[in-house]
C-alpha positions as MATLAB code, in Angstrom:
seq = 'MDYNDQMKNRVKRIEGQLRGILKMMEEGKDCKQVITQLTATRSAIDRTIGVIVSSNLVDCVQKANDTGEKSMEELVQEAVNLLVKSR';
ca = [
       0.028    0.085   -0.120;
       1.212    3.440   -0.897;
       0.564    6.003    1.635;
       0.495    9.360    0.146;
       1.649   12.920    1.730;
      -1.952   13.600    2.640;
      -1.979   10.180    5.314;
       1.786   11.406    6.948;
       0.283   14.925    6.938;
      -2.555   13.658    9.532;
      -0.476   11.424   11.370;
       1.826   14.143   11.112;
      -0.707   16.692   12.714;
      -1.490   13.646   15.093;
       1.135   13.735   16.870;
       1.251   16.776   17.329;
      -2.228   17.020   19.056;
      -0.441   14.776   21.177;
       1.955   16.467   22.188;
       0.494   19.801   22.778;
      -1.696   17.614   25.022;
       1.068   15.928   26.972;
       2.389   19.567   27.863;
      -0.946   20.435   28.983;
      -0.818   17.543   31.218;
       2.537   18.703   32.706;
       1.770   22.069   32.703;
      -1.618   21.101   34.666;
      -4.810   22.639   32.674;
      -7.561   22.322   32.826;
      -9.339   18.395   32.753;
     -11.839   19.536   30.202;
      -9.545   20.802   28.123;
      -7.422   17.859   28.548;
     -10.422   15.877   27.438;
     -11.636   17.690   24.809;
      -8.303   17.427   22.909;
      -7.743   14.156   23.379;
     -11.373   13.675   21.899;
     -10.296   15.907   19.140;
      -7.589   13.670   18.348;
      -9.158    9.969   18.726;
     -11.923   11.750   16.133;
      -8.658   12.700   13.934;
      -7.126    8.936   14.304;
     -11.004    7.604   13.213;
     -10.797    9.683   10.060;
      -7.087    8.487    9.030;
      -8.200    5.203   10.109;
     -11.178    5.766    7.404;
      -9.336    7.237    4.739;
      -6.921    4.036    4.981;
      -9.491    1.612    5.022;
     -11.068    3.536    1.697;
      -7.424    3.482    0.167;
      -6.546    0.105    0.608;
     -10.229   -1.715   -0.697;
      -9.776    0.631   -3.561;
      -6.309   -0.666   -4.484;
      -7.071   -4.455   -3.836;
      -9.925   -4.079   -5.321;
      -8.259   -3.151   -8.480;
      -6.039   -5.636   -7.988;
      -8.402   -8.313   -6.987;
      -9.952   -7.252  -10.613;
      -6.508   -7.828  -12.169;
      -5.773  -11.159  -10.522;
      -9.192  -12.349  -10.025;
      -8.038  -13.196   -6.318;
     -10.572  -12.455   -4.289;
     -14.506  -11.460   -4.894;
     -15.876   -7.809   -4.324;
     -17.529   -9.627   -1.210;
     -14.824  -10.818    0.306;
     -12.940   -7.270   -0.401;
     -15.569   -5.585    1.174;
     -15.604   -7.749    4.242;
     -12.343   -7.274    4.948;
     -12.701   -3.852    4.707;
     -15.838   -3.679    7.030;
     -13.627   -5.970    9.279;
     -10.592   -3.268    9.781;
     -13.062   -0.681   10.221;
     -15.069   -2.501   13.235;
     -11.580   -3.617   14.721;
     -10.668   -0.714   14.498;
     -13.018    0.741   17.138;
];
């Protein structure tokens, strides 16, 4: 799978968010602020997982279509399983 710059940048932003949260904790910031930032980070991770799974599904479908390895149903089921496992 090819991870494009957009995907990598998403992860880098998440990394920055996590570093910011750690700094907030070290500074003794309010619990509500920390939780708000953690929730935003979790949402960003969920969206990134969705982008990667959907991109992977497109790649797999194209490859499977060329090789005839797996059915469309099997590929969709694998993608759904990845999404369910991520939660």
